[in-house]
C-alpha positions in Angstrom: -13.7 -71.0 33.5 -11.4 -71.5 30.5 -14.2 -71.2 28.1 -15.4 -68.1 29.8 -12.0 -66.5 29.7 -11.6 -67.4 26.1 -15.1 -66.0 25.2 -14.2 -62.8 27.0 -10.9 -62.4 25.0 -12.7 -63.1 21.7 -15.4 -60.6 22.7 -12.7 -57.9 23.5 -10.9 -58.6 20.2 -14.2 -58.2 18.3 -15.0 -55.0 20.0 -11.5 -53.6 19.4 -11.6 -54.5 15.8 -15.0 -52.7 15.5 -13.5 -49.6 17.2 -10.4 -49.7 15.1 -12.5 -49.8 11.9 -14.3 -46.7 13.0 -11.0 -44.7 13.4 -9.1 -46.2 10.6 -9.2 -44.1 7.3 -10.1 -46.1 4.2 -7.7 -44.8 1.5 -10.0 -45.8 -1.3 -13.0 -44.0 0.0 -13.1 -40.1 0.1 -13.6 -38.7 3.6 -15.4 -35.5 4.6 -13.7 -33.4 7.3 -15.0 -30.5 9.3 -13.4 -27.1 10.1 -15.0 -24.5 12.3 -14.2 -21.0 11.1 -14.3 -19.2 14.3 -16.4 -19.9 17.4 -18.5 -17.6 19.5 -19.7 -17.6 23.1 -22.0 -15.1 24.9 -19.0 -12.9 25.6 -16.3 -13.8 23.1 -15.6 -14.3 19.4 -12.9 -17.0 19.1 -11.3 -15.8 15.8 -9.3 -18.8 14.8 -9.8 -21.9 12.6 -10.6 -25.1 14.5 -8.4 -27.1 13.9 -5.8 -24.6 12.8 -4.1 -27.3 10.7 -6.1 -30.1 9.2 -4.7 -33.3 7.4 -6.7 -34.8 4.6 -6.0 -37.1 1.6 -6.3 -36.2 -2.1 -10.0 -36.4 -3.1 -11.2 -35.6 0.5 -13.8 -32.9 1.1 -13.4 -30.3 3.8 -16.5 -28.5 5.1 -15.7 -25.0 6.4 -18.6 -23.9 8.7 -18.9 -20.4 10.3 -19.1 -21.3 14.0 -19.9 -17.7 15.1 -23.2 -16.4 16.5 -23.3 -13.1 14.6 -19.8 -12.5 13.0 -19.4 -13.2 9.2 -16.1 -14.8 8.0 -14.5 -15.8 4.6 -12.4 -18.9 3.6 -9.8 -17.5 1.3 -6.9 -19.4 -0.4 -4.5 -17.0 -2.2 -2.4 -19.5 -4.0 0.3 -16.9 -4.5 -2.1 -14.1 -5.6 -2.3 -10.7 -4.1 -4.2 -10.8 -0.7 -7.7 -9.6 -0.9 -9.0 -7.0 1.6 -12.5 -5.9 2.7 -11.9 -2.8 0.5 -11.9 -5.0 -2.7 -15.4 -4.9 -4.1 -15.2 -8.6 -5.0 -14.2 -9.9 -1.6 -17.7 -10.8 -0.6 -18.5 -12.8 -3.7 -17.5 -16.4 -4.1 -14.8 -17.0 -6.7 -16.3 -20.5 -7.2 -19.5 -22.1 -6.0 -19.4 -24.2 -2.7 -18.9 -27.9 -3.3 -16.4 -27.7 -6.1 -12.9 -29.2 -6.4 -9.7 -27.2 -6.1 -6.1 -28.1 -7.3 -4.4 -25.4 -5.4 -3.2 -23.4 -8.5 -5.6 -20.4 -8.4 -7.2 -18.1 -5.9 -10.3 -19.6 -4.1 -12.5 -17.4 -2.1 -15.7 -18.4 -0.4 -17.0 -14.9 -0.2 -19.1 -14.0 2.9 -19.9 -17.1 5.0 -22.7 -16.1 7.4 -22.9 -17.7 10.8 -23.9 -21.4 10.7 -23.5 -21.5 6.9 -20.8 -23.6 5.2 -18.4 -23.6 2.2 -17.3 -27.0 0.9 -14.0 -27.8 -1.0 -12.8 -31.0 -2.4 -8.9 -31.1 -2.6 -7.4 -32.9 -5.4 -3.7 -32.1 -5.3 -1.1 -32.9 -2.6 0.4 -29.8 -0.8 0.1 -27.5 2.2 -2.5 -24.7 1.5 -2.7 -21.7 3.8 -6.0 -19.7 4.0 -7.4 -16.8 6.0 -10.5 -14.7 6.7 -10.4 -11.4 4.8 -12.4 -9.8 7.5 -10.1 -11.0 10.3 -6.6 -11.4 8.6 -5.1 -12.8 11.8 -7.5 -15.8 11.3 -5.3 -18.2 9.5 -5.3 -22.0 8.9 -3.7 -24.7 6.8 -5.0 -27.7 4.9 -2.3 -30.3 4.4 -3.2 -32.7 1.6 -1.4 -36.0 1.3 -1.5 -38.7 -1.3 -4.0 -41.5 -0.7 -2.6 -44.2 1.5 -0.3 -41.9 3.4 -0.9 -42.0 7.2 -2.7 -39.0 8.7 -4.2 -38.3 12.2 -7.6 -39.8 12.6 -10.8 -37.8 12.8 -10.9 -38.3 16.6 -7.3 -37.1 17.0 -7.8 -34.0 14.9 -11.1 -33.2 16.6 -9.3 -33.5 20.0 -6.7 -31.1 18.7 -9.4 -28.6 17.8 -11.0 -29.0 21.2 -7.7 -28.5 23.0 -7.1 -25.3 20.9 -10.6 -24.0 21.8 -10.2 -24.8 25.5 -6.8 -23.0 25.6 -8.4 -19.7 24.2 -11.4 -20.0 26.5 -9.0 -20.3 29.4 -7.2 -17.2 28.3 -10.5 -15.3 27.9 -11.7 -16.4 31.3 -8.8 -14.5 32.9 -10.4 -11.3 31.5 -13.7 -11.9 33.1 -15.1 -10.7 36.4 -14.8 -7.4 38.2 -12.0 -5.0 37.5 -10.9 -2.1 39.6 -11.8 1.3 38.1 -8.7 3.3 36.8 -8.7 7.1 36.8 -6.8 10.2 36.5 -7.4 13.5 38.3 -8.2 16.6 36.3 -7.1 20.2 37.0 -10.6 21.2 38.1 -10.7 18.5 40.8 -12.9 16.1 38.8 -11.8 12.6 37.7 -11.7 10.8 34.4 -12.3 7.1 34.6 -11.0 4.6 32.1 -13.1 1.8 30.5 -11.5 -0.7 28.1 -13.4 -1.9 25.1 -12.5 -5.4 24.3 -8.9 -6.7 24.8 -5.6 -6.7 23.0 -5.6 -10.4 22.1 -5.0 -11.2 18.5 -6.8 -14.6 18.6 -10.0 -13.8 20.3 -12.3 -10.7 20.7 -13.3 -10.3 24.3 -16.6 -8.3 23.6 -17.0 -6.8 27.0 -16.6 -3.3 28.7 -14.0 -3.4 31.5 -15.2 -2.6 34.0 -18.8 -3.2 33.0 -20.2 -1.1 35.8 -18.6 2.2 36.8 -19.6 4.5 39.7 -18.6 8.2 39.4 -19.6 11.7 40.7 -21.4 14.5 38.9 -18.8 16.4 36.9 -16.6 13.3 36.4 -15.8 12.0 32.9 -15.4 8.6 31.4 -12.8 7.7 28.6 -13.5 4.6 26.6 -10.6 3.1 24.5 -10.9 0.4 22.0 -8.1 -2.1 22.8 -9.0 -4.7 20.2 -6.4 -4.8 17.4 -9.1 -5.5 14.7 -12.7 -5.2 16.0 -14.5 -1.8 15.9 -16.6 -0.8 18.8 -19.2 1.8 19.7 -20.4 3.5 22.9 -24.1 4.4 22.5 -26.6 5.9 25.0 -30.4 6.2 24.5 -30.5 4.6 21.0 -34.0 5.3 19.6 -36.0 2.1 19.2 -36.7 2.8 15.6 -33.1 3.5 14.8 -31.5 0.3 13.4 -27.7 -0.3 13.7 -27.3 -2.5 10.6 -29.2 -1.8 7.3 -31.1 -4.6 5.4 -28.0 -5.1 3.3 -26.0 -5.8 6.6 -24.1 -2.4 6.4 -23.6 0.0 9.2 -26.2 2.7 9.4 -24.6 6.0 8.5 -26.2 7.7 11.5 -24.0 5.6 13.7 -20.7 6.4 12.1 -20.0 9.9 13.4 -20.2 11.1 17.1 -23.6 12.3 18.2 -24.8 14.2 21.3 -22.0 16.4 22.3 -19.2 16.0 25.0 -21.5 16.3 28.0 -24.3 13.9 29.1 -27.2 14.7 31.4 -29.0 11.4 30.7 -31.2 12.5 27.9 -30.8 12.4 24.1 -29.1 10.0 21.6 -25.4 10.1 22.5 -22.9 8.1 20.4 -19.2 7.8 20.2 -19.2 7.0 16.5 -17.0 4.2 15.2 -13.9 3.5 17.4 -11.2 1.7 15.7 -8.2 0.2 17.4 -6.6 2.4 20.1 -9.2 5.2 19.5 -10.9 6.8 22.5 -14.1 8.6 23.3 -14.7 10.9 26.3 -17.9 11.9 27.9 -18.6 14.2 30.9 -21.6 13.3 33.2 -23.5 16.3 34.5 -26.5 14.7 36.2 -26.9 12.0 38.9 -28.5 8.8 37.7 -27.9 5.3 36.4 -27.2 5.1 32.6 -26.8 2.0 30.5 -25.0 1.9 27.1 -24.2 -0.6 24.6 -21.9 -1.5 21.6 -24.6 -2.4 19.1 -22.2 -4.1 16.7 -21.8 -6.8 19.5 -25.3 -6.9 20.9 -25.2 -10.7 20.4 -22.2 -10.8 22.8 -24.1 -8.7 25.3 -21.6 -6.0 25.2 -23.3 -3.5 27.6 -22.1 -1.2 30.4 -23.6 0.9 33.2 -22.4 4.3 34.5 -23.8 5.1 38.0 -23.5 8.9 38.6 -23.8 10.1 42.3 -24.1 13.6 43.5 -20.9 15.4 44.4 -19.5 14.3 47.8 -21.6 11.2 47.9 -19.7 8.1 49.1 -19.3 5.4 46.4 -19.7 1.8 47.5 -18.1 -1.2 45.8 -18.9 -4.6 47.3 -17.1 -7.7 46.1 -15.9 -5.9 43.1 -19.4 -4.6 42.1 -20.5 -1.0 42.2 -23.6 -0.3 44.2 -26.0 2.3 42.8 -27.6 3.1 46.2 -24.2 3.8 47.8 -25.9 2.5 51.1 -26.7 6.0 52.2 -23.2 6.5 53.6 -22.4 9.4 55.9 -19.5 10.4 58.3 -19.9 10.6 62.1 -17.0 11.4 64.4 -14.5 10.3 61.8 -16.3 7.0 61.3 -18.1 6.1 58.0 -21.6 4.9 58.8 -23.9 3.2 56.4 -27.6 2.3 56.2 -27.9 -1.2 57.8 -30.6 -2.2 55.4 -28.9 -1.0 52.2 -25.4 -2.1 53.2 -26.6 -5.6 54.2 -28.5 -6.0 50.9 -25.4 -4.9 48.9 -23.4 -7.7 50.6 -26.1 -10.2 49.8 -27.0 -10.7 53.4 -29.9 -10.4 55.9 -30.4 -8.6 59.2 -32.7 -8.9 62.2 -33.2 -6.5 65.1 -33.7 -7.3 68.8 -36.3 -4.8 69.9 -35.2 -5.1 73.6 -31.5 -4.5 73.2 -31.8 -2.5 69.9 -28.9 -4.6 68.5 -28.9 -5.6 64.9 -27.6 -9.0 63.8 -26.2 -9.0 60.2 -25.6 -12.3 58.5 -23.6 -12.7 55.3 -22.5 -16.1 53.8 -23.2 -17.9 57.1 -21.3 -15.4 59.2 -23.0 -13.0 61.7 -22.1 -9.8 63.5 -24.0 -7.8 66.0 -23.9 -4.0 66.0 -25.6 -1.1 67.6 -27.4 1.4 65.4 -28.9 4.9 65.4 -31.8 6.3 63.5 -31.5 9.5 61.5 -34.5 10.7 59.4 -36.1 7.2 59.4 -32.8 5.3 58.4 -30.8 3.2 60.7 -27.0 3.7 60.5 -24.1 1.7 61.8 -20.3 1.7 61.4 -19.2 0.2 58.1 -15.8 -0.8 59.7 -17.4 -2.6 62.6 -19.8 -4.5 60.4 -17.1 -5.7 57.9 -14.6 -6.6 60.5 -17.2 -8.6 62.4 -18.0 -10.5 59.2 -14.3 -11.2 58.6 -14.2 -9.2 55.5 -11.8 -6.5 54.4 -12.2 -2.9 53.3 -10.3 0.1 52.0 -11.0 3.8 51.7 -10.0 5.9 48.7 -10.1 9.5 49.5 -9.6 10.6 45.9 -12.6 8.8 44.6 -14.6 9.0 47.9 -15.0 5.1 47.6 -15.4 2.4 50.1 -14.4 -1.0 48.7 -15.6 -4.0 50.7 -14.8 -7.7 50.3 -17.0 -10.2 52.2 -16.9 -13.9 51.9 -13.8 -14.0 49.6 -9.9 -14.0 50.2 -8.7 -10.5 50.3 -5.7 -8.4 51.6 -5.6 -7.4 55.3 -8.1 -4.6 56.2 -7.0 -1.1 55.6 -9.0 2.1 56.2 -6.6 5.0 55.7 -8.2 8.4 56.1 -11.0 7.0 58.1 -9.8 8.2 61.6 
């Protein structure tokens, strides 16, 4: 037993020494460190350096890699020089080739670093060197260079710090996802203007989404899109011709997309474009014909920045189920002060199923494992039933907005107590 215990201790000590040797920095051997210049998910560009502060020794190399999917960046050390901007004709050209050494005494600019490409620098002189991305000036980082032999965080520790930084930004971004209630203002002619946000106001990441992504309006209503991003331009484009490219072969914006096109009203046809929208700028469009229309910001196609406007005939009831607008509107109609909906369409919109008992003529609707029985009546080949009875029987909640003629239903998720003002 003693020999076994001793063997276990020796084995553990050997393993620990092996692990320690992996993490310990050899002051005599130059190290190579990694920095991700931005990161990008399907919906979001994380415009930061990861890690934001990196510690290295004199003679170590740092590899700056563009971690975005479609967004270019630069790595620019000013060293006391006047800041470069994207208006400077030299900003896109490297001031020195990748892979060289730098002593911190002169400007060092990578030029444009395309997604997945890298720019390498060997740091030869101790100091704290700040740098930024010319295209996204709020993207800043610092390289702290210490003399050889001085203690610095290990690669594992610095990688963990970068991951924690990324996770924090992704958590913040997640709070912007999901459905958002439509905001609107009433116009003098009785129509409504709905608000859609392009991006978000965060200075560290660009949430490349329309909010809300799907909007349901009436004929004659308008939509106003506002760019909330402090630094990213956006576009709102309907019916882009297939042969009309957004970016030229040189990577520049096609001039045809820069000004507005298509007028102030939209009937579903023709190339209609907001033109470039910078921070806080808005674009308004009036919808004159019923239909379902998709649009896109083609600068952020890689982020799937798309939206849908569902236009219903005047007076038609709008249906929002679990935060999502429903194009069909479930064939809603009023009967004796009660809002009735097509059983088939309404059940489908809630993600459920229904069966009918031919003898009793009762319909059993099941959503998320809960069921309710209801009587129905047939009108012009469609079977209708009370929306209120169905939702209450399923344990859901609902509200009626008389201004927008909208029925909002929540089934299978926590929601406020049921309210159906103006329904009786």
